[in-house]
Backbone atoms as SQL, in Angstrom:
CREATE TABLE atoms (id INTEGER PRIMARY KEY, chain TEXT, resi INTEGER, resn TEXT, atom TEXT, x REAL, y REAL, z REAL);
INSERT INTO atoms VALUES
  (1, 'A', 1, 'UNK', 'N', 22.002, 71.635, 30.475),
  (2, 'A', 1, 'UNK', 'CA', 21.523, 72.049, 29.160),
  (3, 'A', 1, 'UNK', 'C', 20.374, 72.944, 29.538),
  (4, 'A', 2, 'UNK', 'N', 20.213, 74.014, 29.125),
  (5, 'A', 2, 'UNK', 'CA', 19.088, 74.742, 29.800),
  (6, 'A', 2, 'UNK', 'C', 17.820, 74.298, 28.830),
  (7, 'A', 3, 'UNK', 'N', 16.695, 74.907, 29.302),
  (8, 'A', 3, 'UNK', 'CA', 15.385, 74.309, 28.958),
  (9, 'A', 3, 'UNK', 'C', 14.860, 75.605, 27.869),
  (10, 'A', 4, 'UNK', 'N', 14.062, 74.983, 26.667),
  (11, 'A', 4, 'UNK', 'CA', 13.615, 75.971, 26.168),
  (12, 'A', 4, 'UNK', 'C', 12.156, 76.263, 26.448),
  (13, 'A', 5, 'UNK', 'N', 11.484, 77.396, 26.345),
  (14, 'A', 5, 'UNK', 'CA', 10.189, 77.524, 26.738),
  (15, 'A', 5, 'UNK', 'C', 9.287, 78.339, 25.420),
  (16, 'A', 6, 'UNK', 'N', 9.856, 78.109, 24.354),
  (17, 'A', 6, 'UNK', 'CA', 9.154, 78.923, 23.616),
  (18, 'A', 6, 'UNK', 'C', 8.703, 80.219, 23.494),
  (19, 'A', 7, 'UNK', 'N', 7.902, 80.771, 22.987),
  (20, 'A', 7, 'UNK', 'CA', 7.794, 82.349, 22.785),
  (21, 'A', 7, 'UNK', 'C', 6.688, 82.721, 24.011),
  (22, 'A', 8, 'UNK', 'N', 6.884, 82.517, 25.078),
  (23, 'A', 8, 'UNK', 'CA', 6.113, 83.171, 26.419),
  (24, 'A', 8, 'UNK', 'C', 6.247, 84.544, 26.232),
  (25, 'A', 9, 'UNK', 'N', 5.287, 85.028, 26.154),
  (26, 'A', 9, 'UNK', 'CA', 5.226, 86.865, 26.292),
  (27, 'A', 9, 'UNK', 'C', 5.703, 87.415, 27.599),
  (28, 'A', 10, 'UNK', 'N', 5.872, 86.726, 28.650),
  (29, 'A', 10, 'UNK', 'CA', 6.096, 87.323, 29.804),
  (30, 'A', 10, 'UNK', 'C', 6.557, 86.194, 30.876),
  (31, 'A', 11, 'UNK', 'N', 7.951, 85.740, 30.327),
  (32, 'A', 11, 'UNK', 'CA', 8.601, 84.440, 30.920),
  (33, 'A', 11, 'UNK', 'C', 8.630, 84.630, 32.590),
  (34, 'A', 12, 'UNK', 'N', 8.081, 84.052, 33.377),
  (35, 'A', 12, 'UNK', 'CA', 8.505, 84.246, 34.876),
  (36, 'A', 12, 'UNK', 'C', 9.386, 82.925, 35.512),
  (37, 'A', 13, 'UNK', 'N', 9.942, 83.012, 36.689),
  (38, 'A', 13, 'UNK', 'CA', 10.829, 81.668, 36.981),
  (39, 'A', 13, 'UNK', 'C', 9.768, 80.902, 37.590),
  (40, 'A', 14, 'UNK', 'N', 9.740, 79.651, 37.605),
  (41, 'A', 14, 'UNK', 'CA', 8.879, 78.820, 38.305),
  (42, 'A', 14, 'UNK', 'C', 9.227, 78.746, 39.812),
  (43, 'A', 15, 'UNK', 'N', 7.915, 78.987, 40.575),
  (44, 'A', 15, 'UNK', 'CA', 8.010, 78.886, 42.082),
  (45, 'A', 15, 'UNK', 'C', 8.519, 77.846, 42.604),
  (46, 'A', 16, 'UNK', 'N', 8.870, 76.641, 42.162),
  (47, 'A', 16, 'UNK', 'CA', 9.155, 75.279, 42.565),
  (48, 'A', 16, 'UNK', 'C', 10.661, 75.302, 42.046),
  (49, 'A', 17, 'UNK', 'N', 11.124, 75.262, 40.751),
  (50, 'A', 17, 'UNK', 'CA', 12.202, 74.830, 40.631),
  (51, 'A', 17, 'UNK', 'C', 13.211, 76.338, 40.222),
  (52, 'A', 18, 'UNK', 'N', 12.818, 77.415, 39.871),
  (53, 'A', 18, 'UNK', 'CA', 13.353, 78.680, 39.371),
  (54, 'A', 18, 'UNK', 'C', 13.541, 78.526, 38.005),
  (55, 'A', 19, 'UNK', 'N', 13.174, 77.467, 37.215),
  (56, 'A', 19, 'UNK', 'CA', 13.559, 77.643, 35.626),
  (57, 'A', 19, 'UNK', 'C', 12.540, 78.686, 35.054),
  (58, 'A', 20, 'UNK', 'N', 12.972, 79.553, 33.947),
  (59, 'A', 20, 'UNK', 'CA', 12.134, 80.733, 33.431),
  (60, 'A', 20, 'UNK', 'C', 10.814, 79.847, 32.576),
  (61, 'A', 21, 'UNK', 'N', 9.929, 80.773, 32.359),
  (62, 'A', 21, 'UNK', 'CA', 8.868, 80.491, 31.485),
  (63, 'A', 21, 'UNK', 'C', 7.529, 79.826, 32.181),
  (64, 'A', 22, 'UNK', 'N', 7.279, 79.733, 33.210),
  (65, 'A', 22, 'UNK', 'CA', 6.628, 79.666, 34.271),
  (66, 'A', 22, 'UNK', 'C', 5.436, 80.620, 34.162),
  (67, 'A', 23, 'UNK', 'N', 4.104, 80.332, 34.667),
  (68, 'A', 23, 'UNK', 'CA', 3.245, 81.493, 34.634),
  (69, 'A', 23, 'UNK', 'C', 3.252, 82.686, 33.876),
  (70, 'A', 24, 'UNK', 'N', 2.438, 83.559, 34.268),
  (71, 'A', 24, 'UNK', 'CA', 2.183, 84.825, 33.739),
  (72, 'A', 24, 'UNK', 'C', 1.956, 85.883, 34.465),
  (73, 'A', 25, 'UNK', 'N', 1.847, 87.184, 34.218),
  (74, 'A', 25, 'UNK', 'CA', 1.204, 88.002, 35.098),
  (75, 'A', 25, 'UNK', 'C', 0.017, 88.261, 35.892),
  (76, 'A', 26, 'UNK', 'N', -0.952, 87.221, 35.581),
  (77, 'A', 26, 'UNK', 'CA', -2.190, 86.934, 36.115),
  (78, 'A', 26, 'UNK', 'C', -2.077, 85.406, 36.816),
  (79, 'A', 27, 'UNK', 'N', -0.904, 84.689, 36.450),
  (80, 'A', 27, 'UNK', 'CA', -1.242, 83.538, 37.397),
  (81, 'A', 27, 'UNK', 'C', 0.719, 83.379, 37.757),
  (82, 'A', 28, 'UNK', 'N', 1.169, 84.197, 38.383),
  (83, 'A', 28, 'UNK', 'CA', 2.384, 84.179, 38.908),
  (84, 'A', 28, 'UNK', 'C', 2.801, 82.932, 39.501),
  (85, 'A', 29, 'UNK', 'N', 2.002, 82.406, 40.428),
  (86, 'A', 29, 'UNK', 'CA', 2.247, 81.141, 41.144),
  (87, 'A', 29, 'UNK', 'C', 2.239, 79.748, 40.361),
  (88, 'A', 30, 'UNK', 'N', 1.976, 79.786, 38.984),
  (89, 'A', 30, 'UNK', 'CA', 1.989, 78.827, 38.260),
  (90, 'A', 30, 'UNK', 'C', 3.482, 77.863, 37.913),
  (91, 'A', 31, 'UNK', 'N', 2.962, 76.727, 38.242),
  (92, 'A', 31, 'UNK', 'CA', 4.676, 76.182, 38.143),
  (93, 'A', 31, 'UNK', 'C', 5.088, 75.792, 36.446),
  (94, 'A', 32, 'UNK', 'N', 6.188, 75.391, 36.239),
  (95, 'A', 32, 'UNK', 'CA', 6.622, 75.165, 34.840),
  (96, 'A', 32, 'UNK', 'C', 5.820, 73.518, 34.647),
  (97, 'A', 33, 'UNK', 'N', 6.160, 73.213, 33.329),
  (98, 'A', 33, 'UNK', 'CA', 5.766, 71.900, 32.749),
  (99, 'A', 33, 'UNK', 'C', 6.445, 70.785, 33.267),
  (100, 'A', 34, 'UNK', 'N', 7.535, 71.002, 33.678),
  (101, 'A', 34, 'UNK', 'CA', 8.110, 69.647, 34.427),
  (102, 'A', 34, 'UNK', 'C', 7.782, 69.578, 35.619),
  (103, 'A', 35, 'UNK', 'N', 7.789, 70.525, 36.558),
  (104, 'A', 35, 'UNK', 'CA', 6.954, 70.479, 37.839),
  (105, 'A', 35, 'UNK', 'C', 5.662, 70.077, 37.923),
  (106, 'A', 36, 'UNK', 'N', 4.937, 70.542, 36.842),
  (107, 'A', 36, 'UNK', 'CA', 3.437, 70.173, 36.916),
  (108, 'A', 36, 'UNK', 'C', 3.332, 68.459, 36.537),
  (109, 'A', 37, 'UNK', 'N', 4.196, 68.196, 35.663),
  (110, 'A', 37, 'UNK', 'CA', 4.512, 66.478, 35.385),
  (111, 'A', 37, 'UNK', 'C', 4.718, 65.785, 36.675),
  (112, 'A', 38, 'UNK', 'N', 5.153, 66.295, 37.579),
  (113, 'A', 38, 'UNK', 'CA', 5.559, 65.720, 38.570),
  (114, 'A', 38, 'UNK', 'C', 4.399, 65.860, 39.916),
  (115, 'A', 39, 'UNK', 'N', 3.488, 66.150, 39.291),
  (116, 'A', 39, 'UNK', 'CA', 2.432, 66.462, 40.701),
  (117, 'A', 39, 'UNK', 'C', 1.913, 64.814, 41.300),
  (118, 'A', 40, 'UNK', 'N', 1.956, 64.909, 42.358),
  (119, 'A', 40, 'UNK', 'CA', 1.244, 63.816, 42.952),
  (120, 'A', 40, 'UNK', 'C', 0.167, 64.040, 43.988),
  (121, 'A', 41, 'UNK', 'N', -1.062, 62.876, 44.124),
  (122, 'A', 41, 'UNK', 'CA', -1.765, 63.144, 44.933),
  (123, 'A', 41, 'UNK', 'C', -1.278, 62.939, 46.336),
  (124, 'A', 42, 'UNK', 'N', -2.558, 62.873, 47.228),
  (125, 'A', 42, 'UNK', 'CA', -2.400, 62.313, 48.765),
  (126, 'A', 42, 'UNK', 'C', -1.925, 61.122, 49.018),
  (127, 'A', 43, 'UNK', 'N', -2.295, 60.249, 47.747),
  (128, 'A', 43, 'UNK', 'CA', -1.739, 58.954, 47.911),
  (129, 'A', 43, 'UNK', 'C', -0.581, 58.286, 47.070),
  (130, 'A', 44, 'UNK', 'N', 0.285, 59.672, 46.956),
  (131, 'A', 44, 'UNK', 'CA', 1.489, 59.546, 46.205),
  (132, 'A', 44, 'UNK', 'C', 1.340, 58.984, 44.981),
  (133, 'A', 45, 'UNK', 'N', 0.407, 59.217, 44.057),
  (134, 'A', 45, 'UNK', 'CA', 0.317, 58.835, 42.874),
  (135, 'A', 45, 'UNK', 'C', 0.459, 59.816, 41.915),
  (136, 'A', 46, 'UNK', 'N', 1.013, 59.755, 40.826),
  (137, 'A', 46, 'UNK', 'CA', 1.189, 60.642, 39.739),
  (138, 'A', 46, 'UNK', 'C', -0.426, 61.411, 39.219),
  (139, 'A', 47, 'UNK', 'N', -0.601, 62.363, 39.162),
  (140, 'A', 47, 'UNK', 'CA', -1.844, 63.036, 38.667),
  (141, 'A', 47, 'UNK', 'C', -1.630, 64.248, 37.578),
  (142, 'A', 48, 'UNK', 'N', -2.709, 64.164, 36.965),
  (143, 'A', 48, 'UNK', 'CA', -2.848, 65.271, 35.983),
  (144, 'A', 48, 'UNK', 'C', -4.255, 66.028, 36.034),
  (145, 'A', 49, 'UNK', 'N', -4.637, 67.089, 35.648),
  (146, 'A', 49, 'UNK', 'CA', -5.809, 67.614, 35.593),
  (147, 'A', 49, 'UNK', 'C', -6.444, 68.106, 34.201),
  (148, 'A', 50, 'UNK', 'N', -7.686, 67.746, 34.122),
  (149, 'A', 50, 'UNK', 'CA', -8.300, 68.096, 32.777),
  (150, 'A', 50, 'UNK', 'C', -9.622, 68.756, 33.059),
  (151, 'A', 51, 'UNK', 'N', -10.052, 69.660, 32.295),
  (152, 'A', 51, 'UNK', 'CA', -11.245, 70.267, 32.498),
  (153, 'A', 51, 'UNK', 'C', -12.504, 69.055, 31.546),
  (154, 'A', 52, 'UNK', 'N', -13.757, 68.891, 32.369),
  (155, 'A', 52, 'UNK', 'CA', -14.700, 67.919, 31.676),
  (156, 'A', 52, 'UNK', 'C', -15.732, 68.829, 30.683),
  (157, 'A', 53, 'UNK', 'N', -15.743, 70.277, 31.041),
  (158, 'A', 53, 'UNK', 'CA', -16.212, 71.074, 30.151),
  (159, 'A', 53, 'UNK', 'C', -15.762, 72.197, 30.173),
  (160, 'A', 54, 'UNK', 'N', -15.910, 73.298, 29.105),
  (161, 'A', 54, 'UNK', 'CA', -14.982, 74.519, 29.101),
  (162, 'A', 54, 'UNK', 'C', -15.593, 75.389, 30.187),
  (163, 'A', 55, 'UNK', 'N', -16.720, 75.384, 30.898),
  (164, 'A', 55, 'UNK', 'CA', -16.850, 76.074, 32.189),
  (165, 'A', 55, 'UNK', 'C', -16.828, 75.474, 33.396),
  (166, 'A', 56, 'UNK', 'N', -16.540, 74.285, 33.334),
  (167, 'A', 56, 'UNK', 'CA', -16.750, 73.288, 34.392),
  (168, 'A', 56, 'UNK', 'C', -15.154, 73.283, 35.391),
  (169, 'A', 57, 'UNK', 'N', -15.241, 72.963, 36.638),
  (170, 'A', 57, 'UNK', 'CA', -14.145, 72.843, 37.265),
  (171, 'A', 57, 'UNK', 'C', -13.371, 72.032, 36.897),
  (172, 'A', 58, 'UNK', 'N', -11.931, 71.456, 36.983),
  (173, 'A', 58, 'UNK', 'CA', -11.161, 70.725, 36.437),
  (174, 'A', 58, 'UNK', 'C', -11.481, 69.470, 37.303),
  (175, 'A', 59, 'UNK', 'N', -11.241, 68.498, 36.360),
  (176, 'A', 59, 'UNK', 'CA', -11.091, 66.850, 37.120),
  (177, 'A', 59, 'UNK', 'C', -9.716, 66.247, 37.309),
  (178, 'A', 60, 'UNK', 'N', -9.395, 65.882, 38.214),
  (179, 'A', 60, 'UNK', 'CA', -8.168, 65.062, 38.453),
  (180, 'A', 60, 'UNK', 'C', -8.260, 63.816, 37.831),
  (181, 'A', 61, 'UNK', 'N', -7.333, 63.117, 37.357),
  (182, 'A', 61, 'UNK', 'CA', -7.327, 61.821, 37.066),
  (183, 'A', 61, 'UNK', 'C', -5.784, 61.258, 37.111),
  (184, 'A', 62, 'UNK', 'N', -5.700, 59.861, 37.357),
  (185, 'A', 62, 'UNK', 'CA', -4.373, 59.196, 37.695),
  (186, 'A', 62, 'UNK', 'C', -3.812, 59.356, 36.186),
  (187, 'A', 63, 'UNK', 'N', -2.449, 59.223, 36.285),
  (188, 'A', 63, 'UNK', 'CA', -1.912, 59.535, 34.591),
  (189, 'A', 63, 'UNK', 'C', -2.095, 57.658, 34.384),
  (190, 'A', 64, 'UNK', 'N', -1.759, 56.787, 35.057),
  (191, 'A', 64, 'UNK', 'CA', -1.255, 55.429, 34.930),
  (192, 'A', 64, 'UNK', 'C', -2.686, 54.949, 33.960),
  (193, 'A', 65, 'UNK', 'N', -3.788, 54.997, 34.983),
  (194, 'A', 65, 'UNK', 'CA', -4.914, 54.230, 34.410),
  (195, 'A', 65, 'UNK', 'C', -6.210, 55.150, 34.147),
  (196, 'A', 66, 'UNK', 'N', -5.823, 56.392, 34.121),
  (197, 'A', 66, 'UNK', 'CA', -6.753, 57.528, 33.657),
  (198, 'A', 66, 'UNK', 'C', -8.257, 57.038, 34.723),
  (199, 'A', 67, 'UNK', 'N', -8.437, 56.971, 36.025),
  (200, 'A', 67, 'UNK', 'CA', -9.335, 56.848, 36.681),
  (201, 'A', 67, 'UNK', 'C', -9.351, 58.041, 37.398),
  (202, 'A', 68, 'UNK', 'N', -10.581, 58.561, 38.203),
  (203, 'A', 68, 'UNK', 'CA', -10.584, 59.657, 38.885),
  (204, 'A', 68, 'UNK', 'C', -9.807, 59.508, 40.473),
  (205, 'A', 69, 'UNK', 'N', -9.173, 60.513, 40.605),
  (206, 'A', 69, 'UNK', 'CA', -8.445, 60.627, 41.987),
  (207, 'A', 69, 'UNK', 'C', -9.547, 61.304, 42.792),
  (208, 'A', 70, 'UNK', 'N', -9.992, 60.496, 43.442),
  (209, 'A', 70, 'UNK', 'CA', -10.982, 61.253, 44.448),
  (210, 'A', 70, 'UNK', 'C', -10.695, 62.279, 45.644),
  (211, 'A', 71, 'UNK', 'N', -9.435, 61.825, 45.941),
  (212, 'A', 71, 'UNK', 'CA', -8.723, 62.686, 47.024),
  (213, 'A', 71, 'UNK', 'C', -8.657, 64.047, 46.563),
  (214, 'A', 72, 'UNK', 'N', -8.301, 64.242, 45.393),
  (215, 'A', 72, 'UNK', 'CA', -7.903, 65.810, 44.545),
  (216, 'A', 72, 'UNK', 'C', -8.947, 66.424, 43.954),
  (217, 'A', 73, 'UNK', 'N', -10.130, 65.634, 43.603),
  (218, 'A', 73, 'UNK', 'CA', -11.027, 66.329, 42.585),
  (219, 'A', 73, 'UNK', 'C', -11.725, 67.610, 43.414),
  (220, 'A', 74, 'UNK', 'N', -12.253, 67.537, 44.699),
  (221, 'A', 74, 'UNK', 'CA', -12.790, 68.633, 45.133),
  (222, 'A', 74, 'UNK', 'C', -12.118, 69.533, 46.089),
  (223, 'A', 75, 'UNK', 'N', -10.734, 69.101, 46.174),
  (224, 'A', 75, 'UNK', 'CA', -9.966, 70.209, 46.739),
  (225, 'A', 75, 'UNK', 'C', -8.683, 70.811, 45.780),
  (226, 'A', 76, 'UNK', 'N', -8.384, 69.996, 44.674),
  (227, 'A', 76, 'UNK', 'CA', -7.212, 70.073, 43.895),
  (228, 'A', 76, 'UNK', 'C', -6.013, 70.197, 44.446),
  (229, 'A', 77, 'UNK', 'N', -5.959, 69.479, 45.635),
  (230, 'A', 77, 'UNK', 'CA', -4.637, 69.551, 46.313),
  (231, 'A', 77, 'UNK', 'C', -3.773, 68.362, 46.033),
  (232, 'A', 78, 'UNK', 'N', -2.680, 68.948, 45.501),
  (233, 'A', 78, 'UNK', 'CA', -1.493, 67.755, 44.876),
  (234, 'A', 78, 'UNK', 'C', -0.120, 68.180, 45.403),
  (235, 'A', 79, 'UNK', 'N', 0.843, 67.651, 45.583),
  (236, 'A', 79, 'UNK', 'CA', 2.119, 67.922, 45.976),
  (237, 'A', 79, 'UNK', 'C', 3.257, 67.909, 44.599),
  (238, 'A', 80, 'UNK', 'N', 4.030, 68.882, 44.748),
  (239, 'A', 80, 'UNK', 'CA', 5.282, 68.733, 43.895),
  (240, 'A', 80, 'UNK', 'C', 6.235, 69.061, 44.398),
  (241, 'A', 81, 'UNK', 'N', 7.321, 67.708, 44.805),
  (242, 'A', 81, 'UNK', 'CA', 8.403, 67.707, 45.432),
  (243, 'A', 81, 'UNK', 'C', 8.170, 68.090, 46.893),
  (244, 'A', 82, 'UNK', 'N', 7.073, 67.289, 47.497),
  (245, 'A', 82, 'UNK', 'CA', 6.663, 67.329, 48.683),
  (246, 'A', 82, 'UNK', 'C', 6.198, 69.017, 49.142),
  (247, 'A', 83, 'UNK', 'N', 5.747, 69.642, 48.336),
  (248, 'A', 83, 'UNK', 'CA', 5.301, 70.872, 48.588),
  (249, 'A', 83, 'UNK', 'C', 3.552, 70.929, 48.148),
  (250, 'A', 84, 'UNK', 'N', 2.913, 71.506, 48.897),
  (251, 'A', 84, 'UNK', 'CA', 1.659, 71.467, 48.490),
  (252, 'A', 84, 'UNK', 'C', 1.215, 72.431, 47.415),
  (253, 'A', 85, 'UNK', 'N', 0.271, 71.939, 46.295),
  (254, 'A', 85, 'UNK', 'CA', 0.136, 73.123, 45.315),
  (255, 'A', 85, 'UNK', 'C', -1.436, 72.651, 45.134),
  (256, 'A', 86, 'UNK', 'N', -1.877, 73.032, 44.091),
  (257, 'A', 86, 'UNK', 'CA', -3.085, 72.978, 43.695),
  (258, 'A', 86, 'UNK', 'C', -3.570, 73.009, 42.325),
  (259, 'A', 87, 'UNK', 'N', -4.195, 71.948, 41.909),
  (260, 'A', 87, 'UNK', 'CA', -4.764, 72.212, 40.369),
  (261, 'A', 87, 'UNK', 'C', -6.055, 73.002, 39.999),
  (262, 'A', 88, 'UNK', 'N', -5.730, 73.909, 39.259),
  (263, 'A', 88, 'UNK', 'CA', -6.734, 74.787, 38.985),
  (264, 'A', 88, 'UNK', 'C', -6.930, 75.173, 37.657),
  (265, 'A', 89, 'UNK', 'N', -8.479, 75.796, 37.383),
  (266, 'A', 89, 'UNK', 'CA', -8.943, 75.760, 35.833),
  (267, 'A', 89, 'UNK', 'C', -8.035, 77.305, 35.659),
  (268, 'A', 90, 'UNK', 'N', -7.996, 77.330, 34.431),
  (269, 'A', 90, 'UNK', 'CA', -7.800, 78.398, 33.581),
  (270, 'A', 90, 'UNK', 'C', -8.703, 79.239, 33.117),
  (271, 'A', 91, 'UNK', 'N', -8.605, 80.523, 32.652),
  (272, 'A', 91, 'UNK', 'CA', -9.534, 81.373, 32.090),
  (273, 'A', 91, 'UNK', 'C', -9.949, 80.601, 30.548),
  (274, 'A', 92, 'UNK', 'N', -8.910, 79.994, 29.993),
  (275, 'A', 92, 'UNK', 'CA', -9.131, 79.425, 28.543),
  (276, 'A', 92, 'UNK', 'C', -9.629, 78.120, 28.741),
  (277, 'A', 93, 'UNK', 'N', -10.022, 77.442, 30.049),
  (278, 'A', 93, 'UNK', 'CA', -10.592, 76.256, 30.000),
  (279, 'A', 93, 'UNK', 'C', -9.820, 75.072, 30.122),
  (280, 'A', 94, 'UNK', 'N', -8.319, 75.399, 30.366),
  (281, 'A', 94, 'UNK', 'CA', -7.543, 74.425, 30.786),
  (282, 'A', 94, 'UNK', 'C', -7.293, 74.337, 32.097),
  (283, 'A', 95, 'UNK', 'N', -6.053, 73.646, 32.358),
  (284, 'A', 95, 'UNK', 'CA', -5.871, 73.656, 33.933),
  (285, 'A', 95, 'UNK', 'C', -4.273, 73.852, 34.089),
  (286, 'A', 96, 'UNK', 'N', -4.011, 74.236, 35.329),
  (287, 'A', 96, 'UNK', 'CA', -2.725, 74.804, 35.626),
  (288, 'A', 96, 'UNK', 'C', -2.419, 73.934, 37.281),
  (289, 'A', 97, 'UNK', 'N', -1.185, 74.028, 37.531),
  (290, 'A', 97, 'UNK', 'CA', -0.809, 73.535, 38.948),
  (291, 'A', 97, 'UNK', 'C', -0.159, 74.761, 39.581),
  (292, 'A', 98, 'UNK', 'N', -0.668, 75.550, 40.675),
  (293, 'A', 98, 'UNK', 'CA', -0.066, 76.605, 41.384),
  (294, 'A', 98, 'UNK', 'C', 0.348, 76.065, 42.634),
  (295, 'A', 99, 'UNK', 'N', 1.528, 76.745, 43.336),
  (296, 'A', 99, 'UNK', 'CA', 1.862, 76.688, 44.526),
  (297, 'A', 99, 'UNK', 'C', 0.897, 77.268, 45.498),
  (298, 'A', 100, 'UNK', 'N', 0.638, 77.183, 46.754),
  (299, 'A', 100, 'UNK', 'CA', -0.291, 77.386, 47.585),
  (300, 'A', 100, 'UNK', 'C', 0.176, 78.637, 48.466),
  (301, 'A', 101, 'UNK', 'N', 1.599, 78.972, 48.541),
  (302, 'A', 101, 'UNK', 'CA', 1.966, 80.055, 49.501),
  (303, 'A', 101, 'UNK', 'C', 2.570, 81.105, 48.897);
């Protein structure tokens, strides 16, 4: 069953899974929502990112108990399906997961 991605102005294939709708012209390495949701830290725990302030670097937190993931806060390093990625801040103050290669 095909996934729907809304009205993205420039849909691009996800660099991890190939599904359309990930990234934009200025963020071509951004993974799709499904791949972002599977991001894991160096301790193999599920993680997600959020900004603490609009202009601040993102903070990485555990999905399950909302505690800070010390291993990923400074580096942003996470893994999606065994591939190294990074959680990065976006211009709008949100976060995205991008491939490193």
